[in-house]
C-alpha positions in Angstrom: 50.2 78.4 -34.6 47.3 76.3 -33.4 44.2 77.9 -31.9 44.8 76.1 -28.5 48.3 77.4 -28.2 47.1 81.0 -28.7 44.4 80.7 -26.1 46.0 82.7 -23.4 48.2 85.3 -25.2 46.5 88.2 -23.5 47.0 88.7 -19.7 43.9 88.9 -17.5 44.7 92.5 -16.6 45.1 93.5 -20.2 41.8 91.9 -21.0 40.1 93.6 -18.1 41.5 97.0 -19.3 40.3 96.3 -22.8 36.8 95.3 -21.6 36.6 98.4 -19.4 36.4 100.6 -22.5 33.5 98.8 -24.0 30.8 100.7 -22.2 32.1 104.0 -23.6 32.4 103.2 -27.2 29.7 103.2 -29.9 29.5 103.8 -33.6 26.8 106.1 -34.8 24.7 105.7 -38.0 25.9 107.6 -41.1 25.2 111.3 -40.8 25.8 114.6 -42.6 29.5 113.9 -43.4 29.0 110.3 -44.5 30.6 110.9 -47.9 33.3 113.4 -46.8 37.0 112.8 -46.4 36.6 113.0 -42.7 34.0 110.2 -42.8 36.4 108.1 -44.9 39.1 108.7 -42.2 36.7 107.7 -39.5 35.7 104.5 -41.4 39.3 103.6 -41.7 39.9 104.1 -38.0 36.8 102.1 -37.1 37.9 99.3 -39.4 41.4 99.2 -37.8 39.8 99.1 -34.3 37.3 96.4 -35.3 40.2 94.5 -36.9 42.3 94.6 -33.8 44.9 96.9 -35.2 44.1 99.7 -32.7 43.2 99.4 -29.0 40.3 101.5 -27.6 42.8 103.9 -26.2 44.6 104.3 -29.5 41.2 104.8 -31.3 40.3 107.5 -28.8 43.7 109.2 -29.3 43.3 109.1 -33.1 39.7 110.4 -33.0 40.8 113.2 -30.8 43.6 114.1 -33.1 41.3 114.1 -36.1 38.7 116.2 -34.3 41.3 118.8 -33.4 42.5 118.9 -37.0 38.9 119.4 -38.3 38.3 122.1 -35.7 41.5 123.9 -36.7 40.5 123.7 -40.4 37.1 125.1 -39.7 38.7 128.0 -37.7 40.7 129.1 -40.7 
């Protein structure tokens, strides 16, 4: 598919929604858990988001799911 024919695949409203999440997302520098399994999972999610495989909403849902799982494991 030529670049020009893909120019308007996304609707203006979908693009506006996507852009509205930008002010709320940021990626921190490596921290305490940089080498942990949780950090590996985070890096994979971040890569999927940056690669366009996840929307901002999907990324948020996945991060919430992972955070709840970590919290439950720490409560054991």
